[in-house]
N, C-alpha and C positions, 0 to 999 in steps of 0.2 A: 387871268393875266391882267385884266382891268383893275382888280383889287390890288395887285402888286404895284401897278403903275400909280394908283392913287396913293398907296402907302409911301412910295418913293418920292412923289411930288410933295406930299405933306411934309416929309422929312427935310427936303431941300428948302422948302419955304419957311421952315421953323428954325429956331435957334439951335436945334440939335443937328442941323445940316452938316456941321463940321465933322461930327462923329459918323454920320452916314456916308460922307465922302471918303472918310478913312476906311470904312467897312467895304466900300465898293472898290477901293484901290488895293485891297489885299485878298489873296486867295486862301481857301481853307488849308491848302498845303503849307502856307506860311506859319500856321499855328501848330502844325504837327511837330512835336519834338523829335530830335535826331534819335533819341532813345526813350522809349516809353513802354509801359506794360499794358498789353491788351489781352484779355482773357476771352476765348471763344469756346462756346459749348455746342456739342452736337446734340440734337434733339433726342437722341437715344440715351443720353446720359441720365442717370437717376437724379431726381430732384435733390435728394440728400447730399449727394456728392457735389452737385453744382453749388449747393448752399455753402458747404465747407470750403470749396474752391474760392468763392467770392470773398469769404472772411479771411482765408489764408493769404490771399493776394492783396487784401485791403482795397478792393474795388467794389463799386456799387452797382455795376451793370455789365452785361456781356452780350454780344451779338449771338444769335442762335443760328447754327448751320444745319440744314437738312440735307443729308447725303443723297436721298432719293432725287431731290430736285437740283442738287449741286448748286445751292444758292442760300443766301441768308434769308431767313423767313421772319425774324422778329428779334426782340430783346428780352432778356431776363433781368429783372431789376430787384432792388431791395423791396420795393413796393409789392412785387409778386410774392416775396417770402412773407411779408407782413400779412398779406391776404391768406396765404397758406396757413400760417400760425393761427390766424383768426378763425379759420375754418376748422382746424384741429380742435380748438377749444369748444366750438359749437357742436362738433361731431366726434366725441372721444372714441366711439366704437370703431371708427375707421382710421384713427390716428396712426397706429403702428404700421398697418398695411400701406397707407399712403406714403408715409415717411420713408419706409424701407424699400418699397417696391416700385412706386410710381416713377416713370420716366418723364422727362420734360414734355415730350410729345403727348403722353397720356394726359398729363395735367392740362395742357393747352386744349386738347380735344374735349375733356370733361367740363372744364370750368370756363373756357372762353367761348366754346360752342359756336354760335353764329356771329360772334363779335370779331372774328379774325379780320385783320386789316393788313394790307401789304406793308412791308417794312419801309419806313420813311428813311431815306439815306441821301447822301450828297456826294458829289464828285470832288476830289481834291483841287480841281481846277475852277470850281465854282467860287464866287466871291463870298466874303464873310457876310456881306449884306444879304445874299441869298440864303445863307445859313440862318441868320437871325430871323429872316422872314419865314423860313420853313419852321423854325421852332415856335414862332408865334402863331402862324396859321394852323399848324397841326396840334397845337397845345401839348407839346412834348417837352421834356427836359433834357433829352439826350439824342444826339444826331450822329449816327455812324458815318464816318468818311470812308467810302468804298471806291476803290479804283475800278472804273468801268471796263478797263481792258483786261486786267488780271483777275478781277473779282475779289481781290484781297481787301480785308478790312484794315485800315491804317490807324484809325484813331476814333475816339468818341468825343464829339464837340458838346459842350454844355454852356449855359449862360455864363457860369463862373469863369470858365476857361477863356471865353471870348472877351469878357470884361478884364481879365488879368492881362491879356495880350494888348488890349486897348490902353490899359493903365501904363504900360511900358513907354508909350509914346505921348501921353497926355501933357507932360511938362513942355513939350515942343509945339503944342497945339493951342489955338486961341480958346479962351474960356467963355462959353456961352453965359449969358447973364443968369440963367436959372441955376448954375452951379454954385452961386452965392446964396441961394435960398436954402431953407432947411426942409426936412422931410415933411413936416406938418404943413408948411406953406404950399408945397407941391402936391399934397394929397397922396403921398407915397406911403404905403403901409396899411395895416389893419387897426382900426381904432374902436371898433364896436364888435360885440359878440366874440370876444377873443377866447380861443380855446386854451386852457392851461391845466396843469395838474399840480398836486401837492407832493411833498417828499414821501408821504405815506400812501399815495394813490396806488392801487393794485396795478400790476403790469397789464392785465387783461383790459382794464378800463382805458389805459393809454393806447392799447392796440385798437380798441373800439373807436376811439377818437381819431386815430390816424386813418382808419378805414372810412368812417362816416364823414369826416370833414375834409378828407383828401389833402392832408398837410404833411410836411416832412419833418417838422420839429415842434416841440411843445415847451413853453417856458415853465419852469418849476418854481412855484410861488409859495412862500412861507405864510404863516398865520397873519403876519402884519401886511401882507400884500407885496412884499419885496421879492423880486426875482433873484433866486439863489443859484439857478442852474438852467441848462437847456437839455432836454431829452429828445434825441433824434431817432429816426428809424434805424440808423446804423447801430445805435446803442442797443436796440432791441435784438438785432441780429447777433451782435457780439455776445450778449447775455445768453441767447439761445444756444450759441455754439459752445459756450463754456459749460452749460448745464446738460448738453446732450452727450 
């Protein structure tokens, strides 16, 4: 709680205070669209079917429901599938069995083992400030909004969705001085040891980089050093779906 208080006080004292005040004045429910697509997987579903369901619905993550506990126990994301594909390549002898037979719960038990953590979620009545704090504190990219009364999952909050909501109101808000600075001046971004690939880089090498560097996208650079494309994790999943 002390960490959160310090985080809040720092935001109020800095030029970013205007955005923090905005976040505290809006609830997570405010950002939930009236109509949205939310895919939920039971942990007894086969990994392969879950994989195709994500691709077919164009979503990158889904909450996991465990019937025995009658509660949500985790998330299945594109990163999980990248790790699965990476494992298949390293262990071709178990590829067919795992892809065809493994259920989500089996995969979680075998490969997560002792790293199980309670699902981090948030109430629709919590503020967007609380949501941002939770994303940062837990080092996660997706935060399920779950109704504490019904237990229903309503939406999945991400950094991008929160920023898009903020952007809708920015024209009516005061502009902090730092908004006039560029990314380099603010030290935002990666400027050293940048991971990248070439147009002829094998897919498995891109997979290795995704897993080892824990990044979500790779710039595709030609021989002259010019960025010609961006290769993301979702591109890998779409390709895998087409070839399966």
